[in-house]
N, C-alpha and C positions, 0 to 999 in steps of 0.2 A: 281589626285585630292589632295587637301591639306586640312587637318582637323586641326582646332585650338583646343587645349586642355587647358582648364583653369588650370594653374599650380601655383596657389597662395598657395595651401594647399591641403592635401588629397592624394589619390592614383592615381594621374595623370599618373605616370610612367607605371602602369599596363595597362591602356588604350592605351598608346603609343605603348607598346609591342604588344598588340592584333592587333592594326591597322597596324603596320609594318608587322606582320605575314600575313596580308591580302593584302599587297602591296600598302597600302595607305601612302602617305607622311603626316607628322604632324609637327606642330609648337607649342611650349609651349608658352602660353600667360601669361606673368608675369607683363606687363605694357601696357599702352594704345598704345604705338608705335608698339607693337607686333601685333596689330590687323590690318592686311592688307587684301589682297585678299584671302578669305577663301571660301571653298566649303561646309564646315560643322563645327559644334562646339560640343565639348564634355565637359560636366560639371560633374566632378568626385565626388565620395564619399569623406567624410571628415567631417569637422565641418561647418555646413551651416552658423552659426552665424559669425564665423571667416571669411569665404569666402565672405559673404555679406558685412561685415565691410571693408575688403580689397578692394573689387570691388568699393565701394564708395570712399574710400580714394585715390585710384589710378585712379579715374575718368574713370573706365572701365565699370561700370554698365549701364549707359545710352546708349553708342554706341552699346554694345552687345544686349541690350534690343531692340533697334531700328532695328538692323539687324535681330533678331528673328522675330520681327513683320513684317518685309519686306519679310520673307520667308526663312531665313537661316535655313537649317536642323540642329536640335540639339538633342543630346542624353544626358539626365540627369539621373544619377544613385545615389540613396540614397540622399546625401546632394544636388546633382544636381537636383533631383526631387523637393526638398524643395525650392530651388532657383527659379524654374520655376513656382511653384504653386501660384494661385491668393490669396488663403487663407491658413494661417499656424496657426494651434492651437499650442500654446506654443512658438510662435515666430512671427517675422515680415516678410511679403513677400519681395522678392527682385525683380526679373524680372516681376513676376505676369502675365505671358503670357499664362499659362496653366490653363484652367478653372476647377480647382479641389480644394478641401480642404484637406490638409494633416495634420496628427498628427505626430509631431516629437517624436523621441525616443519611438516609440510605442511598441517596443518589449523589453524594459527595458535596463539594463546595458550591457556592452560588454560581461560579462559572460553569458548573456542570448542569445548570438548570436547562430544561427543555420543554417543548410543547409537542403534543401528538393529538391526533383525532382517533378516538377508540370508541367501540360500542359501550353504551351504558344501559343496563337492563331497563327496559320499558321506555327509553327515551331515544334510542337510535344512537348514531355517532355524535359525539360531542368533543369539543376542544378541551384538552386537559393540560394545564400548565403546572409543571413541577418546579419548585424552587427549594432546593435543599430538603426535599420532601421525605417523609417516612414511607414505609410500606407495611402492609400487614403480613406478618410471618405465619400466623396461625389464627384460626377463628373457631369458636365452638360450633357444633352442628346446627344449632338453631339460629345462627347468624346468616343472613341472606347476602350473598356476594353479588354486587351490582356491577363491578368493573374489574378487569384484570389488564395490567399493562406490563409488557415484556415478561410475562409469566408470573407476575407478582400481583397480589390482591391490592387494589388501590381504592375501592369504595365498597361500603357495606351498609346494610340496614339491620337494626336489631330493635324490635318493639318501637319505642318512640325516639330512637336515635339514628341519625344519618351521619356516617363518618367517612371522610375521603382524604386521600393523601395529596390531592392537587388543589388548585385555587380556582374554583368556578367564578368567583367574584371578579377575577381579572379578565374574563372573557365577556364579550358582548352578548353571548348566549345566556338567556335567563332561565332556561328550562330546569336546571337543578333547583334554583330558588323557587320556581313555580311549584315543583314537586314538594319542596319543603313546606310551602304555604298550604298546599293541599293536605299534607299530613297534619298541619296545625288545625285546619278546619275540621278534619275527621276526628281529631282528638277532643276538640271542644273543651280544652282544659280551662281556659279563661281565668277568672279571678281566684280560682281555688288555690293558686300558688300561695296566696297569703296564709293558707293553713300550714305551710311548711315552716313558718317562723315562730 
């Protein structure tokens, strides 16, 4: 399988490393022509406002949004969660494919970053690293809540989308990336992404 990793800004290299550890091929998406036959998509942490602006300027936002809407499995972490969200407090939505409302920079400045071990539905306890992370203020009824941290929703699944407020790529624990790859295998989306363009 081939996973596209948005590589305009942020910690895309860490996601690439985790996926390669699990035997998955990946391609860095830096311009529209990089978007070819993909089995899955990773939206990394970073600055969501910068990523949204670059997606628009490079004409990548609409084709990726259409692919997600057509069923392309996607993992969005931190800024990636913000890009997926339908509503963004303190910002503008980008893809708007995930029916949740998120609060940007909910945990304060970078100095307020922290790590905890919390239950993640189906995986047991995992390490969660928050770096100026968002949290999910509200989710539609059909959104599955996967993790709650300090009373706030921090990970969800909706159809073909996994969104989380923390950075699993910064931990040596690869279980979230394994879960994403299992989702990719189940979807068997494959080269049909090319029909999105």
